[in-house]
C-alpha positions, 0 to 999 in steps of 0.5 A, a space after each residue: 482455524 482456517 478461513 474458507 468462504 461459503 459457496 452460494 447455494 447450488 454452486 460448486 466451491 468458489 474457493 479455488 478461483 478466489 485463491 487464484 485471483 487473490 494470488 494474481 492480484 498480490 503478485 501484481 501489486 508486489 511486482 509494481 511495488 518492486 519496480 517503484 524503486 528502480 524507476 524512481 532511481 532512473 527518473 530522479 535526475 529528470 526532475 527535483 525530488 519534491 516535484 517528482 513526488 508531487 507528480 506521482 501523487 497527482 497521477 495516483 490521485 487522478 487514477 484512483 478518482 477515475 476508478 472510484 467514479 467508474 465504480 460509483 464510489 462516494 466522493 468527498 462532498 463540500 469544500 471542507 472534505 476536498 480541502 482535507 483530502 488536499 492537505 493529506 495529499 500534500 503532507 502525508 503522500 507527497 512528503 512521504 514520496 519526497 523522502 523516497 525520491 530524495 533517498 535515491 541519492 544516498 541508498 541503492 534501489 534494492 536496499 530501499 525496497 528491502 527496507 520499505 518491505 521490512 517497515 512493519 517488522 521494524 515498527 513492531 520491534 520499536 513498539 516493543 522496545 520503546 512503549 512496551 507494546 506486546 504483539 498478539 495473534 488476535 488480528 489473525 482471527 479478525 482478518 484470516 485472509 491476510 494472516 500469512 501475507 506481509 506485503 503493503 497490499 495486505 495491510 488492510 485489516 
C-alpha cells in the first residue's frame, strides 16, 4: 500500500513538491543533528557539562516558544502547567543533554553520533530480549509517510 495524498480538486498533483520539501527538511534536520556532537566536543572545555547542557536546553526552549507564539499555538496555562514544563525541562531535557555533554570526555563525537542514531534499533533488540516484545509492521499502516525513515525527526507517529 503506497501513501499518496490527494490533490485538491482542480489542481495538479502536489505530491512532488511535498516530497522535495520533506526531503529538504529531513536533510536539514540530519545535518544539524550530525553537527551536534562535534560542536559539543568543541565547546565542552568552555563550560561545565551540566551548565552547558542547561544553556542548550534554555536556548532551545526560547526558540521553540518563540516559534509557537509566532504560529499562535496554545501555550501552557496556569502555574501548574508551567511548573510541569519546567520540571520536564530540567529532568528529561537538561539531564539527557548532560549525559551527551559529559560523554564527550570518554567517546569520540563520530562514535557518539552513530550510537545515538542506532538507539531505536538497540531499544527494539532489548525489548525483544528483555520483555519479549515482538516488533510488528502495523505502524507502517498508521504512519506510512515515515515508514522508511529512521531519523530522530521521523519518530513522530
